C-alpha positions in Angstrom: -75.0 8.2 -4.4 -72.0 10.0 -5.0 -71.9 11.4 -8.0 -68.0 13.3 -8.1 -66.3 10.2 -9.3 -66.7 6.9 -10.7 -64.3 4.4 -10.3 -60.8 7.2 -10.6 -62.5 9.6 -13.0 -64.2 12.3 -11.6 -67.6 12.6 -13.2 -69.9 16.0 -13.5 -69.7 19.2 -11.6 -68.7 18.8 -8.3 -71.0 20.6 -5.7 -70.7 18.6 -2.7 -68.0 16.3 -0.9 -68.3 13.5 1.0 -66.9 13.3 4.6 -63.5 11.8 3.1 -63.4 14.0 -0.3 -61.2 16.8 -0.5 -61.7 19.2 -3.6 -57.6 20.2 -5.2 -57.5 23.3 -7.1 -55.4 25.3 -8.8 -54.7 28.8 -7.1 -52.1 31.6 -7.1 -49.4 31.8 -4.7 -51.2 34.9 -3.0 -54.5 33.0 -1.9 -56.3 35.6 -3.8 -59.2 33.0 -4.9 -61.6 35.1 -6.9 -62.4 33.2 -9.6 -62.9 29.6 -11.6 -62.3 26.2 -9.3 -60.7 28.7 -6.5 -63.7 30.5 -5.8 -65.5 27.5 -5.8 -63.4 25.7 -2.9 -63.5 29.4 -1.2 -67.4 29.5 -1.7 -68.3 25.6 -0.8 -65.2 24.2 0.0 -63.3 25.6 3.1 -60.7 27.6 1.0 -59.3 30.2 2.8 -58.5 33.9 1.5 -54.8 35.0 1.7 -53.8 31.2 1.7 -52.1 30.0 -1.7 -50.7 26.6 -1.0 -51.9 23.0 1.0 -54.5 21.9 2.4 -57.5 23.6 3.7 -61.2 22.8 5.3 -61.9 20.1 2.5 -59.5 21.8 -0.4 -56.1 21.6 -1.2 -54.2 24.4 -3.3 -51.6 24.0 -5.8 -50.3 27.1 -7.0 -50.2 27.9 -10.5 -50.1 31.2 -12.1 -46.6 30.9 -12.8 -45.0 31.6 -16.1 -43.3 28.2 -16.4 -44.1 24.9 -15.4 -40.8 24.4 -13.6 -42.2 26.8 -11.2 -45.3 24.8 -10.2 -43.6 21.5 -10.1 -42.6 21.6 -6.3 -45.5 22.3 -5.1 -47.3 19.7 -7.1 -44.5 17.0 -5.2 -45.4 18.2 -2.0 -49.1 17.3 -2.7 -48.2 14.0 -4.4 -46.3 13.1 -1.1 -49.4 14.7 0.9 -51.6 12.1 -0.9 -49.3 8.8 -0.2 -49.3 10.3 3.3 -53.4 10.4 3.5 -54.5 6.9 2.0 -58.3 7.3 3.4 -58.6 10.4 1.4 -59.9 11.5 -1.8 -58.4 13.7 -4.1 -60.9 15.1 -6.7 -58.2 16.6 -8.8 -59.5 19.2 -10.9 -57.6 20.2 -14.4 -55.0 22.5 -12.3 -53.3 25.2 -14.3 -55.3 24.2 -17.6 -57.8 27.4 -16.9 -56.8 30.7 -15.8 -53.5 29.5 -15.7 -53.2 29.1 -19.0 -51.4 26.1 -19.5 -52.1 22.8 -21.5 -52.9 19.4 -20.1 -50.3 17.9 -21.7 -47.4 20.3 -19.6 -49.3 19.5 -16.4 -50.6 16.1 -16.2 -46.6 14.9 -16.4 -46.7 16.6 -13.0 -49.0 14.4 -11.1 -47.4 10.9 -12.9 -46.6 9.5 -9.4 -50.3 9.2 -8.8 -50.8 7.1 -11.8 -51.6 3.7 -9.4 -52.6 5.5 -6.1 -55.9 4.5 -6.1 -57.8 7.6 -3.9 -56.3 10.0 -6.8 -59.4 10.9 -9.0 -58.7 12.6 -12.2 -60.4 14.2 -15.0 -61.2 12.3 -18.0 -58.8 14.4 -20.2 -56.2 13.7 -17.4 -57.0 10.0 -17.3 -56.2 9.8 -21.3 -53.3 10.9 -21.3 -52.0 8.5 -18.1 -53.1 5.9 -20.0 -51.2 7.1 -23.3 -48.3 7.5 -20.6 -48.8 4.2 -18.9 -49.9 2.4 -22.0 -49.0 -1.4 -22.0 -47.7 -1.3 -17.9 -49.9 -4.1 -16.1 -50.8 -3.9 -12.7 -51.9 -7.2 -11.2 -54.7 -8.3 -9.4 -53.7 -8.6 -5.4 -52.6 -12.1 -4.4 -55.2 -13.8 -1.7 -53.5 -15.5 1.4 -53.6 -19.5 0.7 -55.8 -19.6 3.9 -58.3 -17.2 5.5 -60.3 -17.4 8.6 -62.0 -14.1 10.4 -58.8 -12.4 11.6 -57.0 -12.7 8.2 -60.0 -11.3 6.6 -60.5 -8.5 9.3 -57.2 -7.4 8.6 -57.5 -7.1 5.2 -60.4 -5.4 4.9 -58.1 -2.9 7.7 -55.5 -2.7 4.8 -58.0 -2.1 2.0 -60.4 0.0 3.4 -60.1 2.4 1.5 -60.7 0.5 -1.6 -63.9 -0.6 0.0 -65.5 2.4 0.7 -64.5 3.6 -2.9 -65.9 0.5 -4.3 -62.7 0.5 -6.3 -62.3 -3.5 -6.4 -60.1 -3.7 -9.5 -57.1 -5.1 -8.5 -58.6 -6.3 -4.7 -57.7 -9.9 -3.9 -60.1 -12.4 -5.2 -62.0 -13.7 -2.2 -65.4 -15.4 -1.7 -67.2 -16.1 1.2 -70.4 -17.0 2.8 -72.6 -15.5 5.6 -76.1 -15.6 7.0 -79.1 -12.9 6.1 -81.5 -12.3 7.9 -83.9 -14.2 6.8 -82.0 -17.4 7.4 -80.4 -18.5 4.5 -77.1 -18.4 2.9 -75.3 -15.3 0.8 -72.5 -15.4 -1.1 -70.2 -12.2 -1.7 -66.6 -11.3 -2.8 -63.6 -9.6 -1.5 -64.5 -5.9 -1.6 -68.6 -5.6 -1.2 -68.1 -6.4 3.2 -66.0 -5.4 6.4 -65.9 -6.1 10.1 -66.4 -4.0 12.4 -65.3 -5.2 16.2 -66.0 -9.2 15.7 -69.4 -8.6 13.3 -69.4 -8.4 9.7 -71.2 -6.5 7.5 -72.3 -6.6 3.7 -73.1 -3.7 1.2 -76.1 -4.2 -0.7 -78.5 -1.6 -3.2 -81.4 -3.5 -2.5 -84.4 -1.0 -1.0 -85.1 -3.8 1.2 -81.8 -3.3 3.4 -82.6 1.0 3.7 -84.4 0.5 7.2 -81.4 -1.7 8.3 -78.3 0.4 7.0 -75.8 0.8 9.6 -75.0 4.6 8.6 -73.0 5.1 12.0 -70.8 2.1 11.3 -70.2 2.8 8.4 -68.9 6.4 8.9 -67.2 5.4 12.0 -65.3 2.4 10.2 -64.4 4.1 7.0 -64.5 8.3 7.7 -66.6 8.3 4.7 -71.1 8.3 3.8 -69.8 5.5 1.2 -72.5 6.8 -0.9 -71.9 4.7 -3.7 -71.9 1.3 -2.2 -75.6 1.1 -1.0 -76.7 -0.3 2.4 -74.2 -1.9 5.2 -76.2 -4.6 7.3 -75.3 -6.9 9.6 -74.5 -10.7 8.6 -73.3 -13.6 10.2 -69.7 -14.7 8.7 -70.4 -18.3 7.7 -66.9 -20.0 5.9 -65.0 -18.5 3.3 -64.8 -20.1 0.1 -61.8 -23.2 0.2 -59.9 -24.4 -3.0 -60.9 -27.6 -2.5 -64.3 -29.4 -4.0 -67.1 -32.1 -2.8 -68.1 -34.7 -5.3 -70.8 -33.0 -7.1 -68.1 -30.2 -7.8 -69.2 -27.7 -5.3 -66.4 -25.2 -3.3 -66.0 -26.2 0.2 -66.4 -23.4 3.0 -64.7 -23.1 6.2 -67.2 -24.4 9.1 -69.0 -26.8 6.6 -68.9 -30.8 7.7 -67.9 -32.9 5.3 -67.0 -36.3 5.1 -63.5 -37.6 3.3 -62.2 -40.5 1.4 -58.9 -41.4 1.0 -56.9 -42.6 -1.6 -58.5 -46.0 -1.5 -62.2 -44.6 -1.6 -62.5 -45.4 2.1 -64.0 -43.0 4.2 -61.9 -43.1 7.3 -62.4 -39.9 9.5 -65.7 -38.7 11.5 -67.6 -35.3 9.9 -66.3 -32.6 11.7 -66.0 -29.1 10.6 -63.4 -27.7 7.7 -61.0 -25.4 9.7 -57.9 -23.6 9.1 -55.1 -24.4 11.1 -51.2 -23.2 11.2 -51.3 -22.0 7.2 -53.6 -25.4 6.3 -57.3 -26.1 5.8 -57.9 -29.3 7.7 -60.0 -30.8 9.6 -58.9 -30.7 13.7 -59.9 -34.3 15.3 -59.3 -35.0 18.7 -55.6 -35.4 18.7 -54.7 -34.3 15.8 -55.6 -32.4 13.0 -56.4 -34.0 8.8 -55.3 -31.5 5.8 -57.6 -31.6 3.1 -54.8 -31.9 0.6 -54.2 -35.5 1.6 -57.7 -36.6 1.0 -58.8 -37.5 -2.4 -62.5 -36.8 -2.2 -65.4 -34.9 0.0 -69.3 -35.3 1.0 -70.6 -32.1 2.2 -72.8 -33.2 4.9 -73.6 -29.7 6.6 -72.3 -27.4 8.3 -71.8 -26.0 12.4 -73.9 -23.0 11.8 -76.9 -24.6 13.4 -79.2 -22.6 16.4 -77.5 -19.3 15.6 -78.6 -16.8 18.0 -78.4 -13.2 16.3 -77.3 -11.8 19.5 -74.5 -14.0 19.6 -73.4 -13.3 15.6 -69.8 -12.3 16.6 -68.5 -15.5 18.2 -65.9 -16.8 15.5 -66.8 -19.3 13.3 -63.8 -21.6 14.8 -65.0 -21.6 18.3 -68.5 -23.1 16.5 -66.0 -25.2 15.1 -64.6 -26.8 18.0 -67.7 -26.7 19.7 -69.5 -29.4 16.8 -65.4 -31.0 17.0 -65.6 -31.8 21.0 -69.3 -32.9 20.4 -67.9 -35.0 17.9 -65.7 -36.4 19.6 -66.9 -36.4 23.0 -65.8 -39.3 25.2 -69.1 -39.5 26.8 -71.1 -38.6 24.1 -73.8 -41.6 23.2 -74.7 -42.4 19.6 -77.8 -40.7 19.2 -76.4 -36.9 20.8 -74.3 -37.4 17.6 -77.2 -37.9 15.3 -78.5 -35.1 16.5 -75.9 -33.1 15.8 -75.2 -34.5 12.3 -79.5 -34.1 11.4 -78.8 -30.1 12.6 -75.8 -29.9 10.7 -77.6 -31.4 7.7 -80.7 -28.8 7.8 -78.3 -26.3 8.2 -79.3 -23.3 7.0 -82.3 -23.4 8.4 -81.7 -22.5 12.4 -84.7 -23.5 13.8 -84.2 -22.7 17.9 -86.4 -26.0 18.4 -84.8 -29.1 18.1 -87.8 -31.3 17.3 -88.2 -28.8 14.2 -85.5 -30.2 12.8 -86.3 -34.1 13.5 -89.9 -32.9 11.5 -87.5 -31.5 8.6 -85.0 -34.9 8.7 -88.3 -37.4 8.8 -89.9 -35.1 5.9 -86.9 -35.6 4.1 -86.2 -32.0 3.2 -82.6 -31.5 1.8 -81.2 -27.7 1.6 -80.0 -27.1 -2.1 -76.4 -25.9 -1.5 -75.7 -24.6 -4.9 -79.0 -22.2 -4.6 
C-alpha cells in the first residue's frame, strides 16, 4: 500500500517512492542539501549535491533561500510547467520554503495556484486547506462520458485517464459501468477507473486477497509505469459489454452484447433477437441488411448474451465480432430452425459458458435460469 498520499493529500512521513513519484523539496541555489527535506532528497531520492534547481533522480529542487517570495516565483513557475508537461508523474510537493527558509504557508501557496486542479500535483494538508479557501465556490464537474461506447472507445478513455486510474483518483472521471467475465464463469460489474485495457485484453483491479496470486504486476508496471500500490491486484477478465441508457421490462439496464427482443409502439415484437451493438454513434440491433436503433423501440425483453462457449485463450476477441457472428448465425440463409434454437439456448444460459453443447441442453431441460440482477 502506498502511504505517501491519499487522494491528492500527502499522508505521513515520506520514506519511499513508487516508480512514478517525484519528491519536491525546497533547496538553496548552490545545491548544498544539508538539512530538512533537501537532505532526505539527497540521501534517498536522487538529489545531486551542488544542483540547486530542477529535476534530479526522483526529486525536484526549488530554490527558496531568498529574502523575498518574489525571487522564488520564477523557479516555481518553471516547476508548474514541468508538472503539466509530465502528467504521468505524481509530484509530492512538500511545504517548500516554509521550513529553514522561514516563509509562511500563506505566502508560498499562491505561487502554486495553477496546480490547484492538476491531478498529479499532491500537496500537504496545510496547503490543501489554503487552496480550498482560495478556490471556495469553484466547481469542477465530472467529465462527461461519450454517448455511445464500445471497446475501442473504452481503450481510448483508459489511455486518456491513465494517470487517474493508476492513482485511484476517480472524482472527476466519466460515469461508465461495464460488465466482465471473471474466472469462475460469472459476470462482474465495475465502474470506469477500476479497469484498464492492455492491448486487446481487459484487467480489473481488486483488493480481494484471492487475486493476489493472479496479480499481473508486469502488466501494471508497463502500462502505468507505476506499482499502483493503492489499487490492489490487477487480474485479467473478459470484457462483456458496457451499460447502455436503455432498460428491459424488469427495469434492468441493457448491456452491449445482450440478446434482446424488442417491441414496437404497437406492442409487437417484429425484430429477431440479436446482440445489441454500438454502430456509427448509436446503440442498435444489427440485422441482416440494416440496423435498428434501440431508440426506435418502446420496450425490451432480455433473452441472454452472445458470450457463450467462451475460450479464455481467445478472450481478446472483440465483443463486436461475437455480435457479428451471432447475427450472421441468426440470419444465416442456410440455418435450420433447430440450429437457431440451439443458439438461443446458449444465449439464454450464458454466463455458464459450457464447452459441451449437451450441458446447455440439460440445463435448459431443467429450466435453470440465470439471475441477471445478481
